[in-house]
C-alpha positions in Angstrom: 17.3 16.3 -40.0 13.6 16.9 -40.9 10.7 16.4 -38.4 9.6 13.1 -40.1 13.0 11.6 -39.7 13.1 12.6 -36.0 9.9 11.1 -35.3 10.7 7.8 -37.0 14.3 7.6 -35.5 13.0 8.3 -32.0 10.2 5.8 -32.2 12.5 3.1 -33.6 15.0 3.8 -30.7 12.1 3.4 -28.2 10.9 0.2 -29.8 14.5 -1.3 -29.7 14.7 -0.4 -26.0 11.3 -2.0 -25.3 12.4 -5.2 -27.2 15.6 -5.4 -25.3 13.8 -4.8 -22.0 11.0 -7.4 -22.4 12.7 -9.7 -24.8 16.1 -10.0 -23.2 16.1 -8.8 -19.5 12.5 -9.7 -18.7 11.8 -12.6 -21.0 10.7 -14.8 -18.1 8.4 -13.5 -15.4 10.3 -12.9 -12.2 10.1 -10.7 -9.1 11.9 -7.5 -9.7 14.2 -6.5 -6.8 15.0 -3.1 -5.6 18.6 -3.1 -6.9 17.4 -4.1 -10.4 14.6 -1.5 -10.3 17.0 1.2 -9.3 19.5 0.2 -12.1 16.7 0.5 -14.7 15.6 3.7 -13.2 19.0 5.0 -13.5 19.2 3.9 -17.2 16.0 5.6 -18.2 16.9 8.8 -16.3 20.4 8.8 -18.0 18.9 8.3 -21.4 16.5 11.1 -20.8 19.3 13.4 -19.9 21.4 12.3 -23.0 18.4 13.1 -25.1 18.2 16.4 -23.4 21.7 17.1 -24.5 20.8 16.1 -28.0 17.9 18.6 -28.0 20.2 21.3 -26.7 22.7 20.9 -29.5 20.2 20.4 -32.4 17.3 22.6 -31.3 18.7 25.1 -28.9 18.7 26.1 -25.3 15.0 27.1 -25.2 13.8 23.6 -26.4 16.2 21.9 -24.0 14.7 23.8 -21.1 11.2 22.9 -22.3 12.1 19.2 -22.5 13.6 19.1 -19.1 10.8 21.0 -17.5 8.2 18.8 -19.2 10.1 15.6 -18.2 10.3 16.8 -14.5 6.6 17.5 -14.5 5.7 14.2 -16.0 8.0 12.3 -13.7 6.7 14.0 -10.6 3.0 13.4 -11.7 3.8 9.8 -12.4 4.8 9.1 -8.7 1.2 9.6 -7.8 0.3 7.1 -10.5 2.7 4.6 -8.9 0.8 4.7 -5.6 -2.5 4.0 -7.4 -0.9 1.0 -9.1 0.2 -0.3 -5.7 -3.5 -0.2 -4.6 -4.5 -2.0 -7.9 -2.0 -4.8 -7.5 -3.0 -5.2 -3.8 -6.7 -5.3 -4.7 -6.2 -8.0 -7.3 -3.5 -9.8 -5.2 -1.2 -9.9 -8.3 2.0 -12.0 -7.6 5.1 -9.8 -7.8 6.7 -11.8 -10.6 3.7 -10.9 -12.8 3.6 -7.2 -12.1 6.4 -6.2 -14.6 4.5 -7.8 -17.5 1.3 -6.0 -16.6 3.1 -2.7 -16.4 4.9 -3.3 -19.6 1.7 -3.8 -21.6 -0.1 -1.1 -19.6 2.6 1.3 -20.6 2.4 0.3 -24.3 -1.2 1.3 -24.2 -0.4 4.6 -22.3 2.0 5.6 -25.0 -0.6 5.1 -27.7 -3.2 7.1 -25.8 -0.8 9.9 -25.0 0.2 10.3 -28.6 -3.5 10.9 -29.5 -3.8 13.3 -26.6 -0.7 15.3 -27.5 -1.5 15.7 -31.2 -5.1 16.6 -30.6 -4.2 18.9 -27.7 -1.5 20.8 -29.6 -3.8 21.0 -32.7 -6.8 22.3 -30.6 -4.7 25.0 -28.9 -3.2 26.2 -32.1 -6.7 26.4 -33.8 -8.8 27.5 -30.7 -6.3 29.5 -28.6 -9.1 30.3 -26.0 -8.9 26.6 -24.9 -5.7 27.4 -23.0 -7.8 29.1 -20.4 -10.0 26.0 -20.2 -6.9 23.8 -19.6 -5.4 26.3 -17.1 -8.7 26.3 -15.2 -8.9 22.6 -15.2 -5.3 22.3 -13.9 -6.1 24.7 -11.0 -9.2 22.6 -10.2 -7.2 19.4 -10.3 -4.6 20.8 -8.0 -7.2 21.9 -5.4 -8.9 18.5 -5.8 -5.7 16.6 -5.0 -5.7 18.1 -1.6 -9.4 18.1 -0.9 -10.3 14.6 -2.2 -8.8 12.6 0.7 -7.1 9.3 0.2 -7.0 7.5 -3.1 -9.4 4.6 -3.6 -9.5 1.9 -6.2 -12.8 0.2 -7.1 -12.1 -2.0 -10.1 -15.5 -3.7 -10.0 -17.0 -0.3 -10.9 -14.6 0.2 -13.7 -16.4 0.4 -17.1 -13.7 -1.5 -19.0 -13.7 -4.3 -16.4 -17.6 -4.6 -16.7 -17.4 -4.8 -20.4 -14.6 -7.3 -20.4 -16.7 -9.6 -18.0 -19.6 -9.4 -20.4 -17.5 -10.3 -23.4 -15.2 -13.1 -21.8 -15.5 -15.7 -19.2 -12.9 -14.9 -16.5 -11.0 -17.5 -14.8 -11.2 -17.5 -11.0 -7.4 -17.7 -10.6 -4.4 -16.5 -12.3 -3.1 -18.8 -15.1 0.6 -18.0 -14.8 1.4 -14.8 -16.6 -1.2 -15.4 -19.4 -3.9 -12.9 -20.2 -6.0 -15.4 -22.0 -6.4 -19.2 -21.9 -8.5 -21.8 -23.6 -10.6 -24.2 -21.6 -13.2 -26.5 -22.9 -12.7 -25.1 -26.5 -13.6 -21.6 -25.1 -11.5 -18.5 -24.7 -11.2 -17.3 -21.2 -9.8 -14.0 -19.9 -7.7 -14.2 -16.7 -7.7 -11.7 -13.7 -4.2 -10.5 -15.1 -6.1 -9.2 -18.2 -8.5 -7.3 -16.0 -5.5 -5.7 -14.2 -4.1 -4.5 -17.4 -7.5 -2.9 -18.3 -7.6 -1.1 -14.9 -4.0 0.1 -15.3 -4.8 1.4 -18.8 -7.9 3.2 -17.4 -6.0 4.7 -14.6 -3.3 6.1 -16.9 -6.0 7.6 -19.1 -7.3 9.5 -16.1 -3.8 10.7 -15.2 -3.0 11.6 -18.9 -6.0 14.0 -18.7 -4.2 16.0 -15.9 -0.6 15.6 -17.2 -0.9 16.5 -20.8 -2.5 20.0 -20.4 0.2 20.4 -17.8 3.1 20.0 -20.3 1.2 22.0 -22.9 1.6 25.0 -20.6 5.4 24.6 -21.1 5.5 24.2 -24.9 3.3 23.5 -28.0 6.1 21.7 -29.8 4.5 18.3 -30.2 7.9 16.5 -30.5 9.1 17.9 -27.2 5.9 17.2 -25.6 5.9 13.7 -26.9 9.5 12.8 -26.1 9.4 14.1 -22.6 6.2 12.2 -22.0 7.7 9.0 -23.4 10.8 9.1 -21.3 8.8 9.8 -18.1 6.3 7.0 -18.8 8.9 4.4 -19.9 10.8 4.9 -16.6 7.5 4.4 -14.6 7.8 0.5 -14.4 11.3 0.6 -12.8 10.3 3.5 -10.6 7.3 1.5 -9.4 9.4 -1.3 -8.1 11.9 1.1 -6.6 9.2 3.1 -4.7 6.5 0.5 -4.1 6.1 -0.1 -0.4 7.7 3.2 0.7 4.7 5.5 -0.2 4.6 6.5 3.5 7.9 8.5 2.9 6.0 10.7 0.5 3.2 12.1 2.8 3.5 15.7 1.6 4.2 14.9 -2.0 0.5 15.3 -3.0 0.6 18.8 -1.6 3.7 19.4 -3.7 2.0 18.2 -6.8 -1.1 20.3 -6.0 1.0 23.5 -5.8 2.7 22.6 -9.1 -0.6 22.0 -11.0 -2.0 25.2 -9.6 1.2 27.1 -10.6 1.0 25.7 -14.2 -2.7 26.4 -14.5 -2.1 30.1 -13.4 0.9 30.2 -15.9 -1.6 29.0 -18.7 -4.3 31.5 -17.8 -2.0 34.6 -17.7 0.2 33.5 -20.7 -1.4 36.2 -23.0 -0.6 38.9 -20.5 2.7 37.7 -19.0 4.8 34.8 -20.0 6.7 33.2 -17.0 10.2 32.4 -18.2 10.8 28.6 -18.5 13.9 28.8 -16.3 11.7 30.2 -13.5 9.1 27.5 -14.0 11.7 24.7 -13.8 13.2 26.2 -10.7 9.9 26.5 -9.0 8.8 23.0 -9.8 12.2 21.4 -8.7 12.1 23.5 -5.5 8.5 22.6 -4.7 9.2 18.9 -5.1 12.3 19.1 -3.0 10.5 20.8 -0.2 7.6 18.2 -0.4 10.0 15.3 -0.2 12.2 16.8 2.5 9.2 17.6 4.6 7.9 14.0 4.2 11.3 12.7 5.3 11.3 14.9 8.3 7.8 13.9 9.3 8.8 10.2 9.0 11.9 10.7 11.2 9.8 12.5 13.8 7.2 9.7 13.8 10.0 7.1 14.3 11.4 9.2 17.1 8.0 9.4 18.8 7.4 5.6 18.4 10.8 4.9 19.8 10.3 7.1 22.9 6.8 5.5 23.5 8.4 2.0 23.2 11.1 3.0 25.8 8.6 4.2 28.2 6.6 1.1 27.8 9.6 -1.2 28.5 10.5 0.9 31.6 
């Protein structure tokens, strides 16, 4: 099977899955429950692991490890993206039943942007190898910035895409169902839901700037980079509905992501002198994420215990 056939077959498969997702299971806007979200999260993770088996048998063990490592990196970084989406939906007061449609079209745009980033990134590194040090340094800087920048803030009114949209279109004061555009008085109006999509797209663009260099530290194989990104991004919607509202349980996750980005940045910077085996990279990333999540869970349990003790003292 040549490269062109692989690319076409994979994209056709993804297109079919998206059609089934939006056209069958989510044809009508509805509030996605935790059980449904967990089910779809399981589906996308299972598909990713099945594809990983495919990569192992058709490409070899090295590429299989590269895909899995890339997928884990992108999946972990996407969790941070989820919490930003929570802030965006809260800011615009988007009803729960419309959020899936926003995420769907937001992710379609994200896939297009990431293809452009991946192709250009791989091409640049192959032609100008010294750029690997720039990417590595950028990841180290980003990792440090995650810890030092404080809490995430969303200011959609300052978003350049929102400003341009408001100049090009009249915007309705309220949501018009799940529509992005409506006609009123023979004029085309944009709805607040369209503005939300723009902000989601812009946010993913910012996250892609961090995540694409991270996976390029693992492999320069554009097909592996692309497929691992696609599976991570496609599972983002269901993961959002599964995790939204429980971000307090991931207090230390940002520290884990910071350590991972710094590690990957160092890996890129020293790649010409010493190549860290992909197996060690994968083990380090999984271990770091596990420690961060477990530490967050322990902290939450301790806070509950302290609150319970204070409540008992108050009652007595």
